[in-house]
C-alpha angles and dihedrals in degrees: 000000000000120000120218128197115192126201124209142168104191138003095337101213092167089052089053092054093051092045091053094044093051091052096041098045100040100241118188087244146079133212099237098186148348116221126188132183088213121067089206095055107134091215090069090069092051089051092050093045089055094049096258122142106251118201134179127209101181110211091204089072090065129080095202139034092233091054092051093045090053089052093046090050091052089052090050099046093053086075095046095226129198092198132030113200124196108211106177092326103168104203132096105235124217123251091248091054094049093046091050087063099032110156096011103065123081135182137195115223124190098233140060097266136253083035119081109005123181127026133342091030093165094052090047091054091049093049090051093053095231121171096209129040133166151136138290135208107207141165111255118248130172091269110086116253091355134103134101112324117235100183141344136198124201128207128184120251106226136198111279094026120151127185091266097052091044093048090052091054093048094046089057091060093042085063091057100044102039095061089044094054093046091052090050088054095046088050090055091240100128127087126169113228107185106297094348137078119223118208116201120227091024123233131159115305097180124069124191113203132201124233093277088056097246119134114256 
């Protein structure tokens, strides 16, 4: 039985989709804990309501990023996870922290990486005039918003879009590909080969979604 620890900073809708998929589909896994750097994160209530230990490591109580990361690592390691999931965790992690969980920490980013790393990805996409935008699940490496890509989903950018409408369309497909990627990890089907992720046996790792955000 694989153990998953999920890190959040806010509502944690991707966390919710993984928790529900794990229970609904009978994964050989358990969400062992949800940890937030913000005590007011709405996702903590969801975790508690679903019987999942909910822990806070408030970054504001630490004078350095390194001290916070060390405390966060101790909190994570109490649950002995096989996988650490970042689900809207809005902290830049130190290299030492990332290397501690190398090969077992994944993130979802709201763009088709390597395009548009960092913040305000939807506005970046609109400003660049791209016709296709999306989301990426990737293994976390010390380089921000990089790392071997597990799965991606693409959505069209349509006339009249603003950052909010585009974000909503992308979030809908995030909720499809993140549980799928986590399930692949739980099933032991992912291997990192250099900068690529190998899925065995293979299946589509790319989803194109229509304007409503539904896979086609």
